[in-house]
N, C-alpha and C positions, 0 to 999 in steps of 0.2 A: 918513143918509149911509151909502153902501154901501162896505164895505172892499174892498181889492184881491182878497181871497180869497172874499168873500161871494157873488160871482156864480157860484162853482162849484156851489153848491147841495148840498153833501154833508151828509147827515143820518144817516150810519151811526154807530150807537152800539155799538161792539163792544170786544173786548179788544185788547191790543197786537198779538196775532198776526193780528187781523182788519184792521189798518190797511192802507190802500192805499199805493202808492208816493207818490201825490200828497199824501195826508194826512200822511205822514211828512215830506215836504219842507216842507209848511206849518208843521208843528210845529217843525222844525229852524230854519226862517227866523225865525219869531216868537220862538222862545226866544232866538236870538242877539240879537234886537232888545230883549230884556228884558221882553217882554210877560208878564203874569200867566197862570198856567195856565188859569184860568177863561175868560179871553179867547181863549186859544189853542184850548181845547176847543170853544168856540162857533164859531170861524172854521173849524176843521178838521172840524167835524161829528162829533165823537166825545166820549166821556166824559172827565172830568178825570183819572180814574184811568188811562186809557189813555195820556194825555199824560204823566202823572207817570212811569209805568213806562218809556215810550219814552225820555224824557229821562234817567232814571237809568241805563238800559241803555247809552245813548250815552256817559254820563260814566264809567261803570265799564269801558267797552271790551268788555263781554261781548255776544256775539251771540245767546246762548241763555240761557234762564232755567233754574233748577233747581240742584241741588247740584253743587258743583265736583267733577270727577273726582279720585279718590284714586289712580289708576294712570297711569303714563306710557304713551306710544304703544308703547314697546318691551315693557312688561309686558302691554299689551293683545294684542300679537302673540303673545306666549308663551302667554297664556291661550287664544287662538284655536287655536293648534296643539295645546294640551292637550285642548281640547274635541273637536277633530277626531280625535285619537288615541283618546279615550274612546268616540267614536261608532263608530270602526272596531273597537275591542275589543268593544263591545256587539253589533255586527252579527255579528262572528265567533262570539261566545258563543251567540247565538241559532241560528246555523247549526250549531254543534257540540253540540247537545243529544243527544249520543251515549249509548248504553248502556255498561255496564261492559264487556261483551263487545267492543264496538267500540273502546273506548279501550285494550283489551288488545292490540289489533293495532298499537299505536304504539310505535316505537323512539325513545325520547327521548335526546338527546345534548347535551353541553355541554363547555366547556373552562373550567378554573378554575386560578387561581394559588394555590399554597400556600407560605407563608413558614415557614421553620424557626423564626424568632423573630418577635416582634411588631413589631420595628423601632421607629419613633417613635410609632406608635399602639398604646400599651400597653393592658392590660386595666384596666378601671375598678374601683375599690375603694371600700368604705364607710369613711369616717374621721370622727373627731370634730374639732371646731374646735381649731386649734393643732397638728394632726398632719400638716400638709401635707408636712413634711420628715422625718417619722418613717421610719426604714429599712423598717418593715413596710408602708409605703404607697408605697414607691418600687421601681422596677425599672430596671435598666440598659437602655439602648437601643442599637441598632445602626443606623448611618446607611444602609448598603446591606445589608439582611438577605438571606441566601441564600434562594432560592425555586425552585420547580419548577412548570412548567405541565403540567397533565394533561388529556387528552381521554378521555372515557368515555361509555358508552351503557347504557341500562337499559330494561326493559319491566316489565309487571306480574308477569312470571314470575321474572325474575332480572336480574343485571347481566352486562355483557360485559367483556372484557379492557380494561385501561387502557393508554393510549398516552402516553408521556412526550415532551413537545415541547421540543426543544433549539434550535429556530430559530423565526423569525417565521412565522406561518401564512399563507403565500401560496397561490395557487390550486394550483400543482403539489404543494406539501406537503399541502394539504387533500385532494387527490385520492389521495395515497398513504395518508393516514389512512383514507379511505373504503374503499380496496381492501384494506388489510392489517388493519383493525380493525373498521370498520363492517360490511362484508359478513360476516366471521367471526362477529361478534356476532349479526347477523340469522340466520345459519345455526344458531347455538347456541340462540337464544331462540325462533325461529319455525319451525325445520325447513324444510319445503317450503311452509308457509302464506304467504299474501300479508300484507304489512305496510306501514305508512306510516312514513316517516322524518321525524322532527322534528329539524331541524338548528339550532334556536335562533338563527337569523339569522347563522350562520357565513358565511365568505366565499362570496358567491354570484356569482362570476365566470361569464361566459358559458360558458367551457370546463368549469367544474364542473357547470353545469346540463346541458350536453351529455353529460358523463360519467355523471351520474345517469340521464339519459334512455336512454343507450345500454345501461346495465346494468339497465334495467327497474325502477328504484327510484321508487316513488311518494312524492313529498315532500308533507308536511302543510303547508298554508298557515298562516302564523303572523303575528299582529299585531305591529307594531313596539313596542319597549320594553315587553315583557311577560314578564320573567323570572319573575314571580310565578305565571304560568300553567304553568310547567314544573316537574313534580314532582321532577325530578332536582336542583333547587336545594336541596331538603331533604335529599338524600342526600350 
């Protein structure tokens, strides 16, 4: 007696991934009818192992085999962005295999906020167990500590004058900094020699780019999120 599927004549004996659409349908149909896996494998023309894996995968609802992912889609996107940033940093580093003399032509700049007190993020101390409330391990905090924002520049030769910022750094404010502090710093540190200006991803409005271009300032390209590459951070 020939079964309803025997006339198909399939004799493929492969893994689950090798099953054809027709074979999967045969397995699903016979499994719903309660047929044993040995009978299903014979009718579908595949191994019993392939039948077992296909049935178990259908029951578990998993479309792919292998270990379950330990990261979410959001975390995967963050990792992808991080990898791309590292790739850009690596490309930049390979392009910037400069000599000491070449790096000496760079004017590094940055803006930093300095607090008069530590505020809520106080200094860490070493203490023994039970000394959490000891006066020697405590420091009073200030909710809104006084602070000052400073812009400065430096080269391998020396440092330039500091600029105290009392307002938010907008494009017009930044251009005033460039005119009254960056250019004097460059004149002081490089005299009449050419230099590259590293602005540490400061406001890069179109008007600021035009200003730099009009004043003949060559800007050093800089990878995103790379404060560790700027030696002024140590200063």
